[in-house]
VMD Tcl script that builds the backbone (N, CA, C; Angstrom):
set m [mol new atoms 462]
animate dup $m
set s [atomselect $m all]
$s set {name element resname resid chain x y z} {
  {N N MET 1 A 0.823 -1.197 0.000}
  {CA C MET 1 A 0.000 0.000 0.000}
  {C C MET 1 A 0.866 1.259 0.000}
  {N N GLY 2 A 2.125 1.159 0.463}
  {CA C GLY 2 A 3.040 2.286 0.429}
  {C C GLY 2 A 2.662 3.423 1.350}
  {N N LEU 3 A 2.166 3.127 2.541}
  {CA C LEU 3 A 1.775 4.170 3.487}
  {C C LEU 3 A 2.962 4.606 4.321}
  {N N VAL 4 A 3.031 5.910 4.582}
  {CA C VAL 4 A 4.053 6.489 5.444}
  {C C VAL 4 A 3.339 7.133 6.618}
  {N N PHE 5 A 3.700 6.719 7.830}
  {CA C PHE 5 A 3.142 7.276 9.062}
  {C C PHE 5 A 4.170 8.227 9.641}
  {N N ARG 6 A 3.730 9.436 9.976}
  {CA C ARG 6 A 4.660 10.396 10.554}
  {C C ARG 6 A 3.935 11.383 11.453}
  {N N LYS 7 A 4.722 12.008 12.323}
  {CA C LYS 7 A 4.192 13.066 13.177}
  {C C LYS 7 A 3.756 14.227 12.295}
  {N N ALA 8 A 2.593 14.773 12.579}
  {CA C ALA 8 A 2.069 15.883 11.794}
  {C C ALA 8 A 2.922 17.132 11.999}
  {N N LEU 9 A 3.048 17.885 10.948}
  {CA C LEU 9 A 3.745 19.171 10.956}
  {C C LEU 9 A 2.724 20.289 10.787}
  {N N GLY 10 A 3.095 21.494 11.135}
  {CA C GLY 10 A 2.200 22.634 10.986}
  {C C GLY 10 A 1.659 22.779 9.576}
  {N N ILE 11 A 2.472 22.466 8.591}
  {CA C ILE 11 A 2.054 22.578 7.190}
  {C C ILE 11 A 0.916 21.601 6.842}
  {N N ASP 12 A 0.757 20.543 7.649}
  {CA C ASP 12 A -0.300 19.551 7.429}
  {C C ASP 12 A -1.654 20.005 7.952}
  {N N LEU 13 A -1.685 21.061 8.746}
  {CA C LEU 13 A -2.906 21.444 9.451}
  {C C LEU 13 A -4.117 21.658 8.534}
  {N N PRO 14 A -4.009 22.376 7.429}
  {CA C PRO 14 A -5.204 22.534 6.583}
  {C C PRO 14 A -5.778 21.198 6.101}
  {N N GLU 15 A -4.909 20.269 5.730}
  {CA C GLU 15 A -5.395 18.968 5.253}
  {C C GLU 15 A -6.010 18.154 6.396}
  {N N ILE 16 A -5.428 18.222 7.578}
  {CA C ILE 16 A -5.990 17.518 8.739}
  {C C ILE 16 A -7.393 18.037 9.032}
  {N N VAL 17 A -7.558 19.356 9.039}
  {CA C VAL 17 A -8.876 19.942 9.320}
  {C C VAL 17 A -9.867 19.555 8.231}
  {N N ARG 18 A -9.438 19.531 6.978}
  {CA C ARG 18 A -10.343 19.089 5.893}
  {C C ARG 18 A -10.785 17.644 6.118}
  {N N LEU 19 A -9.860 16.782 6.543}
  {CA C LEU 19 A -10.234 15.389 6.821}
  {C C LEU 19 A -11.234 15.315 7.974}
  {N N LEU 20 A -11.000 16.092 9.031}
  {CA C LEU 20 A -11.913 16.084 10.172}
  {C C LEU 20 A -13.308 16.555 9.782}
  {N N ALA 21 A -13.379 17.496 8.853}
  {CA C ALA 21 A -14.668 18.065 8.444}
  {C C ALA 21 A -15.389 17.220 7.411}
  {N N ASP 22 A -14.696 16.256 6.816}
  {CA C ASP 22 A -15.271 15.525 5.683}
  {C C ASP 22 A -16.004 14.255 6.111}
  {N N ASP 23 A -16.957 14.402 6.989}
  {CA C ASP 23 A -17.894 13.328 7.296}
  {C C ASP 23 A -19.154 13.952 7.872}
  {N N GLU 24 A -20.181 13.140 8.043}
  {CA C GLU 24 A -21.488 13.653 8.440}
  {C C GLU 24 A -21.451 14.455 9.740}
  {N N LEU 25 A -20.760 13.954 10.745}
  {CA C LEU 25 A -20.686 14.672 12.016}
  {C C LEU 25 A -19.690 15.822 11.957}
  {N N GLY 26 A -18.570 15.601 11.281}
  {CA C GLY 26 A -17.551 16.632 11.180}
  {C C GLY 26 A -18.030 17.885 10.475}
  {N N MET 27 A -18.923 17.719 9.500}
  {CA C MET 27 A -19.461 18.883 8.778}
  {C C MET 27 A -20.164 19.848 9.716}
  {N N LYS 28 A -20.716 19.310 10.805}
  {CA C LYS 28 A -21.469 20.128 11.750}
  {C C LYS 28 A -20.575 20.807 12.780}
  {N N ARG 29 A -19.374 20.262 13.012}
  {CA C ARG 29 A -18.570 20.802 14.107}
  {C C ARG 29 A -17.182 21.287 13.714}
  {N N GLU 30 A -16.785 21.089 12.475}
  {CA C GLU 30 A -15.472 21.539 12.013}
  {C C GLU 30 A -15.640 22.573 10.912}
  {N N ASP 31 A -14.608 23.360 10.707}
  {CA C ASP 31 A -14.616 24.381 9.667}
  {C C ASP 31 A -13.491 24.076 8.687}
  {N N GLY 32 A -13.759 23.173 7.759}
  {CA C GLY 32 A -12.738 22.701 6.836}
  {C C GLY 32 A -12.284 23.705 5.800}
  {N N ASN 33 A -13.002 24.789 5.634}
  {CA C ASN 33 A -12.627 25.793 4.632}
  {C C ASN 33 A -12.414 27.165 5.245}
  {N N GLY 34 A -12.443 27.256 6.537}
  {CA C GLY 34 A -12.420 28.571 7.167}
  {C C GLY 34 A -11.120 28.916 7.861}
  {N N GLU 35 A -11.258 29.735 8.844}
  {CA C GLU 35 A -10.146 30.258 9.622}
  {C C GLU 35 A -9.503 29.140 10.446}
  {N N LEU 36 A -8.188 29.074 10.422}
  {CA C LEU 36 A -7.473 27.997 11.107}
  {C C LEU 36 A -6.843 28.425 12.427}
  {N N SER 37 A -7.067 29.663 12.885}
  {CA C SER 37 A -6.340 30.142 14.069}
  {C C SER 37 A -6.610 29.298 15.311}
  {N N SER 38 A -7.851 28.901 15.547}
  {CA C SER 38 A -8.121 28.074 16.736}
  {C C SER 38 A -7.482 26.694 16.578}
  {N N TYR 39 A -7.455 26.170 15.347}
  {CA C TYR 39 A -6.808 24.890 15.095}
  {C C TYR 39 A -5.295 25.008 15.269}
  {N N ARG 40 A -4.722 26.140 14.850}
  {CA C ARG 40 A -3.274 26.343 15.011}
  {C C ARG 40 A -2.896 26.361 16.486}
  {N N SER 41 A -3.695 27.027 17.287}
  {CA C SER 41 A -3.434 27.084 18.724}
  {C C SER 41 A -3.480 25.683 19.331}
  {N N ALA 42 A -4.498 24.910 18.965}
  {CA C ALA 42 A -4.611 23.534 19.466}
  {C C ALA 42 A -3.451 22.687 18.973}
  {N N PHE 43 A -3.068 22.862 17.702}
  {CA C PHE 43 A -1.942 22.105 17.156}
  {C C PHE 43 A -0.672 22.380 17.961}
  {N N LEU 44 A -0.416 23.639 18.286}
  {CA C LEU 44 A 0.782 23.983 19.053}
  {C C LEU 44 A 0.759 23.331 20.433}
  {N N ASP 45 A -0.420 23.310 21.074}
  {CA C ASP 45 A -0.538 22.645 22.382}
  {C C ASP 45 A -0.264 21.150 22.258}
  {N N ILE 46 A -0.835 20.517 21.242}
  {CA C ILE 46 A -0.632 19.082 21.026}
  {C C ILE 46 A 0.838 18.802 20.746}
  {N N ASP 47 A 1.416 19.598 19.875}
  {CA C ASP 47 A 2.802 19.392 19.457}
  {C C ASP 47 A 3.776 19.543 20.622}
  {N N ALA 48 A 3.455 20.402 21.586}
  {CA C ALA 48 A 4.341 20.656 22.727}
  {C C ALA 48 A 4.207 19.617 23.833}
  {N N ASP 49 A 3.170 18.802 23.792}
  {CA C ASP 49 A 2.891 17.847 24.867}
  {C C ASP 49 A 3.499 16.486 24.527}
  {N N PRO 50 A 4.434 15.997 25.327}
  {CA C PRO 50 A 5.071 14.712 25.018}
  {C C PRO 50 A 4.134 13.506 25.106}
  {N N ASN 51 A 2.956 13.677 25.703}
  {CA C ASN 51 A 1.985 12.586 25.778}
  {C C ASN 51 A 0.971 12.623 24.642}
  {N N GLN 52 A 1.205 13.479 23.652}
  {CA C GLN 52 A 0.317 13.596 22.496}
  {C C GLN 52 A 1.107 13.268 21.230}
  {N N LEU 53 A 0.453 12.580 20.313}
  {CA C LEU 53 A 1.046 12.324 19.008}
  {C C LEU 53 A -0.038 12.490 17.950}
  {N N LEU 54 A 0.050 13.574 17.206}
  {CA C LEU 54 A -0.842 13.795 16.083}
  {C C LEU 54 A -0.127 13.252 14.860}
  {N N CYS 55 A -0.760 12.302 14.206}
  {CA C CYS 55 A -0.137 11.564 13.110}
  {C C CYS 55 A -0.867 11.843 11.808}
  {N N VAL 56 A -0.095 11.913 10.720}
  {CA C VAL 56 A -0.690 11.887 9.392}
  {C C VAL 56 A -0.171 10.653 8.678}
  {N N VAL 57 A -0.972 10.183 7.740}
  {CA C VAL 57 A -0.631 9.026 6.924}
  {C C VAL 57 A -0.584 9.511 5.485}
  {N N GLU 58 A 0.542 9.228 4.827}
  {CA C GLU 58 A 0.723 9.646 3.439}
  {C C GLU 58 A 0.756 8.447 2.514}
  {N N SER 59 A 0.285 8.680 1.308}
  {CA C SER 59 A 0.409 7.727 0.215}
  {C C SER 59 A 0.792 8.537 -1.016}
  {N N ASP 60 A 1.913 8.201 -1.609}
  {CA C ASP 60 A 2.412 8.947 -2.774}
  {C C ASP 60 A 2.500 10.443 -2.500}
  {N N GLY 61 A 2.948 10.805 -1.288}
  {CA C GLY 61 A 3.136 12.205 -0.936}
  {C C GLY 61 A 1.878 12.961 -0.572}
  {N N GLN 62 A 0.726 12.306 -0.603}
  {CA C GLN 62 A -0.548 12.941 -0.270}
  {C C GLN 62 A -1.008 12.465 1.103}
  {N N VAL 63 A -1.527 13.370 1.924}
  {CA C VAL 63 A -2.096 12.995 3.216}
  {C C VAL 63 A -3.422 12.294 2.954}
  {N N VAL 64 A -3.520 11.034 3.407}
  {CA C VAL 64 A -4.741 10.240 3.191}
  {C C VAL 64 A -5.412 9.851 4.506}
  {N N GLY 65 A -4.798 10.199 5.641}
  {CA C GLY 65 A -5.395 9.864 6.921}
  {C C GLY 65 A -4.745 10.623 8.060}
  {N N THR 66 A -5.437 10.644 9.170}
  {CA C THR 66 A -4.917 11.281 10.374}
  {C C THR 66 A -5.518 10.603 11.600}
  {N N LEU 67 A -4.802 10.672 12.693}
  {CA C LEU 67 A -5.318 10.247 13.993}
  {C C LEU 67 A -4.478 10.898 15.070}
  {N N GLN 68 A -5.048 10.960 16.255}
  {CA C GLN 68 A -4.330 11.497 17.411}
  {C C GLN 68 A -4.257 10.421 18.480}
  {N N LEU 69 A -3.061 10.231 19.011}
  {CA C LEU 69 A -2.837 9.322 20.131}
  {C C LEU 69 A -2.511 10.142 21.370}
  {N N THR 70 A -3.123 9.778 22.478}
  {CA C THR 70 A -2.808 10.384 23.765}
  {C C THR 70 A -2.382 9.267 24.698}
  {N N PHE 71 A -1.249 9.467 25.343}
  {CA C PHE 71 A -0.750 8.497 26.312}
  {C C PHE 71 A -1.085 9.037 27.696}
  {N N ILE 72 A -1.911 8.282 28.431}
  {CA C ILE 72 A -2.476 8.757 29.695}
  {C C ILE 72 A -1.901 7.947 30.848}
  {N N PRO 73 A -1.011 8.554 31.633}
  {CA C PRO 73 A -0.543 7.848 32.833}
  {C C PRO 73 A -1.667 7.841 33.865}
  {N N GLY 74 A -1.743 6.767 34.638}
  {CA C GLY 74 A -2.804 6.694 35.639}
  {C C GLY 74 A -2.414 5.852 36.834}
  {N N LEU 75 A -3.150 5.998 37.899}
  {CA C LEU 75 A -2.929 5.200 39.102}
  {C C LEU 75 A -3.761 3.925 39.094}
  {N N SER 76 A -4.945 3.971 38.480}
  {CA C SER 76 A -5.786 2.777 38.485}
  {C C SER 76 A -5.130 1.676 37.663}
  {N N ARG 77 A -5.604 0.457 37.880}
  {CA C ARG 77 A -5.048 -0.729 37.219}
  {C C ARG 77 A -3.554 -0.881 37.521}
  {N N GLY 78 A -3.201 -0.554 38.760}
  {CA C GLY 78 A -1.816 -0.736 39.185}
  {C C GLY 78 A -0.844 0.238 38.548}
  {N N GLY 79 A -1.302 1.450 38.262}
  {CA C GLY 79 A -0.430 2.450 37.652}
  {C C GLY 79 A -0.309 2.301 36.148}
  {N N ALA 80 A -1.337 1.770 35.524}
  {CA C ALA 80 A -1.299 1.497 34.085}
  {C C ALA 80 A -1.343 2.776 33.259}
  {N N LYS 81 A -0.612 2.752 32.178}
  {CA C LYS 81 A -0.698 3.810 31.172}
  {C C LYS 81 A -1.681 3.344 30.102}
  {N N ARG 82 A -2.504 4.277 29.625}
  {CA C ARG 82 A -3.485 3.976 28.587}
  {C C ARG 82 A -3.131 4.721 27.310}
  {N N GLY 83 A -3.456 4.123 26.202}
  {CA C GLY 83 A -3.378 4.807 24.921}
  {C C GLY 83 A -4.780 5.148 24.480}
  {N N GLN 84 A -5.011 6.405 24.151}
  {CA C GLN 84 A -6.323 6.871 23.700}
  {C C GLN 84 A -6.217 7.234 22.224}
  {N N ILE 85 A -7.037 6.620 21.387}
  {CA C ILE 85 A -7.073 6.918 19.958}
  {C C ILE 85 A -8.240 7.867 19.697}
  {N N GLU 86 A -7.965 8.971 19.017}
  {CA C GLU 86 A -8.992 9.984 18.739}
  {C C GLU 86 A -8.873 10.479 17.304}
  {N N ALA 87 A -9.927 11.121 16.837}
  {CA C ALA 87 A -9.931 11.885 15.585}
  {C C ALA 87 A -9.363 11.093 14.407}
  {N N VAL 88 A -9.851 9.879 14.246}
  {CA C VAL 88 A -9.398 9.016 13.145}
  {C C VAL 88 A -10.190 9.375 11.890}
  {N N ARG 89 A -9.472 9.686 10.833}
  {CA C ARG 89 A -10.128 9.977 9.564}
  {C C ARG 89 A -9.282 9.444 8.410}
  {N N VAL 90 A -9.965 8.940 7.401}
  {CA C VAL 90 A -9.342 8.511 6.146}
  {C C VAL 90 A -9.994 9.325 5.043}
  {N N ALA 91 A -9.207 9.792 4.089}
  {CA C ALA 91 A -9.731 10.584 2.978}
  {C C ALA 91 A -10.874 9.828 2.298}
  {N N ARG 92 A -11.928 10.533 1.995}
  {CA C ARG 92 A -13.146 9.930 1.432}
  {C C ARG 92 A -12.846 9.056 0.215}
  {N N ASP 93 A -11.992 9.531 -0.677}
  {CA C ASP 93 A -11.712 8.771 -1.904}
  {C C ASP 93 A -10.758 7.603 -1.694}
  {N N ARG 94 A -10.292 7.410 -0.443}
  {CA C ARG 94 A -9.372 6.306 -0.142}
  {C C ARG 94 A -9.956 5.335 0.884}
  {N N ARG 95 A -11.212 5.506 1.227}
  {CA C ARG 95 A -11.837 4.609 2.198}
  {C C ARG 95 A -12.049 3.236 1.580}
  {N N ASN 96 A -12.108 2.240 2.418}
  {CA C ASN 96 A -12.310 0.835 2.021}
  {C C ASN 96 A -11.126 0.254 1.256}
  {N N GLU 97 A -9.938 0.808 1.502}
  {CA C GLU 97 A -8.712 0.278 0.901}
  {C C GLU 97 A -7.804 -0.385 1.934}
  {N N GLY 98 A -8.253 -0.434 3.187}
  {CA C GLY 98 A -7.423 -1.009 4.244}
  {C C GLY 98 A -6.562 0.011 4.968}
  {N N ILE 99 A -6.705 1.286 4.630}
  {CA C ILE 99 A -5.896 2.324 5.273}
  {C C ILE 99 A -6.264 2.445 6.751}
  {N N GLY 100 A -7.556 2.444 7.058}
  {CA C GLY 100 A -7.988 2.523 8.453}
  {C C GLY 100 A -7.439 1.374 9.277}
  {N N ARG 101 A -7.475 0.174 8.727}
  {CA C ARG 101 A -6.937 -0.993 9.439}
  {C C ARG 101 A -5.432 -0.812 9.679}
  {N N ALA 102 A -4.714 -0.337 8.670}
  {CA C ALA 102 A -3.273 -0.101 8.816}
  {C C ALA 102 A -3.006 0.975 9.869}
  {N N MET 103 A -3.851 2.000 9.912}
  {CA C MET 103 A -3.698 3.055 10.909}
  {C C MET 103 A -3.892 2.507 12.317}
  {N N PHE 104 A -4.895 1.661 12.492}
  {CA C PHE 104 A -5.133 1.086 13.812}
  {C C PHE 104 A -4.000 0.148 14.217}
  {N N ASP 105 A -3.531 -0.660 13.291}
  {CA C ASP 105 A -2.395 -1.538 13.601}
  {C C ASP 105 A -1.194 -0.712 14.039}
  {N N TRP 106 A -0.934 0.378 13.328}
  {CA C TRP 106 A 0.186 1.259 13.669}
  {C C TRP 106 A -0.020 1.886 15.049}
  {N N ALA 107 A -1.231 2.408 15.304}
  {CA C ALA 107 A -1.520 3.069 16.579}
  {C C ALA 107 A -1.403 2.090 17.748}
  {N N ILE 108 A -1.908 0.896 17.576}
  {CA C ILE 108 A -1.832 -0.107 18.645}
  {C C ILE 108 A -0.382 -0.473 18.915}
  {N N GLU 109 A 0.411 -0.609 17.875}
  {CA C GLU 109 A 1.838 -0.902 18.063}
  {C C GLU 109 A 2.535 0.253 18.778}
  {N N LYS 110 A 2.209 1.493 18.430}
  {CA C LYS 110 A 2.785 2.657 19.121}
  {C C LYS 110 A 2.444 2.602 20.613}
  {N N CYS 111 A 1.210 2.253 20.929}
  {CA C CYS 111 A 0.805 2.151 22.336}
  {C C CYS 111 A 1.584 1.044 23.042}
  {N N HIS 112 A 1.808 -0.049 22.350}
  {CA C HIS 112 A 2.601 -1.149 22.915}
  {C C HIS 112 A 4.023 -0.668 23.202}
  {N N VAL 113 A 4.626 0.025 22.265}
  {CA C VAL 113 A 5.995 0.540 22.447}
  {C C VAL 113 A 6.045 1.529 23.610}
  {N N GLU 114 A 4.974 2.281 23.826}
  {CA C GLU 114 A 4.905 3.250 24.930}
  {C C GLU 114 A 4.535 2.582 26.260}
  {N N ASN 115 A 4.478 1.254 26.279}
  {CA C ASN 115 A 4.163 0.479 27.489}
  {C C ASN 115 A 2.762 0.740 28.036}
  {N N CYS 116 A 1.816 0.959 27.145}
  {CA C CYS 116 A 0.427 1.098 27.562}
  {C C CYS 116 A -0.128 -0.286 27.892}
  {N N SER 117 A -0.929 -0.360 28.932}
  {CA C SER 117 A -1.563 -1.614 29.316}
  {C C SER 117 A -2.862 -1.852 28.569}
  {N N LEU 118 A -3.438 -0.790 28.035}
  {CA C LEU 118 A -4.646 -0.929 27.229}
  {C C LEU 118 A -4.746 0.229 26.264}
  {N N VAL 119 A -5.535 0.014 25.229}
  {CA C VAL 119 A -5.815 1.036 24.224}
  {C C VAL 119 A -7.318 1.248 24.239}
  {N N GLN 120 A -7.723 2.501 24.244}
  {CA C GLN 120 A -9.147 2.811 24.305}
  {C C GLN 120 A -9.487 3.899 23.298}
  {N N LEU 121 A -10.780 4.033 23.041}
  {CA C LEU 121 A -11.263 5.089 22.158}
  {C C LEU 121 A -12.702 5.361 22.508}
  {N N THR 122 A -13.171 6.499 22.060}
  {CA C THR 122 A -14.600 6.796 22.156}
  {C C THR 122 A -15.105 7.016 20.738}
  {N N THR 123 A -16.380 6.801 20.560}
  {CA C THR 123 A -16.979 7.000 19.246}
  {C C THR 123 A -18.408 7.468 19.430}
  {N N ASP 124 A -18.880 8.244 18.506}
  {CA C ASP 124 A -20.235 8.756 18.565}
  {C C ASP 124 A -21.229 7.619 18.323}
  {N N LYS 125 A -22.347 7.651 19.011}
  {CA C LYS 125 A -23.385 6.634 18.822}
  {C C LYS 125 A -23.904 6.593 17.393}
  {N N ALA 126 A -23.763 7.703 16.667}
  {CA C ALA 126 A -24.293 7.800 15.307}
  {C C ALA 126 A -23.337 7.226 14.253}
  {N N ARG 127 A -22.323 6.480 14.659}
  {CA C ARG 127 A -21.341 5.922 13.726}
  {C C ARG 127 A -21.350 4.384 13.748}
  {N N PRO 128 A -22.440 3.748 13.328}
  {CA C PRO 128 A -22.500 2.286 13.398}
  {C C PRO 128 A -21.429 1.589 12.547}
  {N N ASP 129 A -21.071 2.169 11.415}
  {CA C ASP 129 A -20.010 1.553 10.600}
  {C C ASP 129 A -18.684 1.566 11.354}
  {N N ALA 130 A -18.414 2.672 12.039}
  {CA C ALA 130 A -17.184 2.756 12.840}
  {C C ALA 130 A -17.218 1.735 13.971}
  {N N HIS 131 A -18.372 1.541 14.595}
  {CA C HIS 131 A -18.490 0.567 15.686}
  {C C HIS 131 A -18.129 -0.830 15.181}
  {N N ARG 132 A -18.650 -1.198 14.021}
  {CA C ARG 132 A -18.326 -2.507 13.452}
  {C C ARG 132 A -16.831 -2.628 13.166}
  {N N PHE 133 A -16.236 -1.565 12.639}
  {CA C PHE 133 A -14.808 -1.574 12.356}
  {C C PHE 133 A -14.004 -1.767 13.648}
  {N N TYR 134 A -14.338 -1.013 14.698}
  {CA C TYR 134 A -13.598 -1.121 15.962}
  {C C TYR 134 A -13.730 -2.523 16.542}
  {N N GLU 135 A -14.922 -3.077 16.495}
  {CA C GLU 135 A -15.121 -4.431 17.009}
  {C C GLU 135 A -14.344 -5.449 16.184}
  {N N SER 136 A -14.281 -5.252 14.875}
  {CA C SER 136 A -13.505 -6.177 14.040}
  {C C SER 136 A -12.001 -6.035 14.293}
  {N N SER 137 A -11.606 -4.927 14.914}
  {CA C SER 137 A -10.200 -4.694 15.263}
  {C C SER 137 A -9.875 -5.206 16.657}
  {N N GLY 138 A -10.862 -5.810 17.339}
  {CA C GLY 138 A -10.627 -6.386 18.659}
  {C C GLY 138 A -11.097 -5.540 19.817}
  {N N PHE 139 A -11.627 -4.360 19.567}
  {CA C PHE 139 A -12.111 -3.501 20.647}
  {C C PHE 139 A -13.480 -3.977 21.101}
  {N N GLU 140 A -13.757 -3.799 22.391}
  {CA C GLU 140 A -15.046 -4.152 22.976}
  {C C GLU 140 A -15.761 -2.894 23.438}
  {N N ALA 141 A -17.056 -2.843 23.239}
  {CA C ALA 141 A -17.874 -1.747 23.757}
  {C C ALA 141 A -18.118 -2.024 25.236}
  {N N SER 142 A -17.154 -1.642 26.076}
  {CA C SER 142 A -17.161 -2.050 27.476}
  {C C SER 142 A -17.644 -0.979 28.449}
  {N N HIS 143 A -17.772 0.263 28.013}
  {CA C HIS 143 A -18.115 1.352 28.916}
  {C C HIS 143 A -19.171 2.255 28.291}
  {N N VAL 144 A -19.770 3.075 29.120}
  {CA C VAL 144 A -20.675 4.121 28.675}
  {C C VAL 144 A -19.960 5.435 28.919}
  {N N GLY 145 A -19.949 6.330 27.944}
  {CA C GLY 145 A -19.285 7.619 28.089}
  {C C GLY 145 A -20.278 8.750 28.237}
  {N N TYR 146 A -19.844 9.793 28.917}
  {CA C TYR 146 A -20.660 10.981 29.108}
  {C C TYR 146 A -19.828 12.209 28.772}
  {N N LYS 147 A -20.503 13.258 28.310}
  {CA C LYS 147 A -19.836 14.514 27.996}
  {C C LYS 147 A -20.617 15.655 28.619}
  {N N LEU 148 A -19.902 16.680 28.969}
  {CA C LEU 148 A -20.491 17.933 29.425}
  {C C LEU 148 A -19.891 19.020 28.550}
  {N N GLN 149 A -20.688 19.557 27.646}
  {CA C GLN 149 A -20.191 20.568 26.718}
  {C C GLN 149 A -20.575 21.938 27.233}
  {N N PHE 150 A -19.578 22.734 27.582}
  {CA C PHE 150 A -19.815 24.025 28.207}
  {C C PHE 150 A -20.587 24.992 27.316}
  {N N GLY 151 A -20.314 25.018 26.033}
  {CA C GLY 151 A -20.989 25.940 25.125}
  {C C GLY 151 A -22.487 25.756 25.095}
  {N N GLU 152 A -22.948 24.536 25.318}
  {CA C GLU 152 A -24.379 24.271 25.272}
  {C C GLU 152 A -25.083 24.560 26.587}
  {N N ARG 153 A -24.322 24.725 27.666}
  {CA C ARG 153 A -24.937 24.961 28.973}
  {C C ARG 153 A -25.150 26.447 29.238}
  {N N LEU 154 A -24.412 27.296 28.570}
  {CA C LEU 154 A -24.461 28.723 28.902}
  {C C LEU 154 A -25.664 29.430 28.354}
}
mol reanalyze $m
mol bondsrecalc $m
mol representation Tube
mol addrep $m
């Protein structure tokens, strides 16, 4: 498949945001064609944090995927470190080629190298195809998640 996995650079930010915005839920919450200043600020925070890894996946020099890994040290489970997979996206015209599976294999291996005891993720209830993919990758729907969004409470 010729995929290259690498840490995202600032120059990748417009393409990453376009990938995040290019799905049914992302269209409602991302601005893939607009101002990038808030994304730049977040990128700088992620880039400066040693427990964060924002990754892009290239094929023939083109960004075809992205994901973010967070390594979470914790006291529970005997001081276990967790790997959190977030913001997984594959370019629309490259879906169903095995890129997502390769991204997950890569992310899980990264978590193993970082001595994580488990790998976890959250997903929106409105993504049944993603749920099937995660389950086929060995993940179990073992918990219920809750969110408190400040913008909606004010």
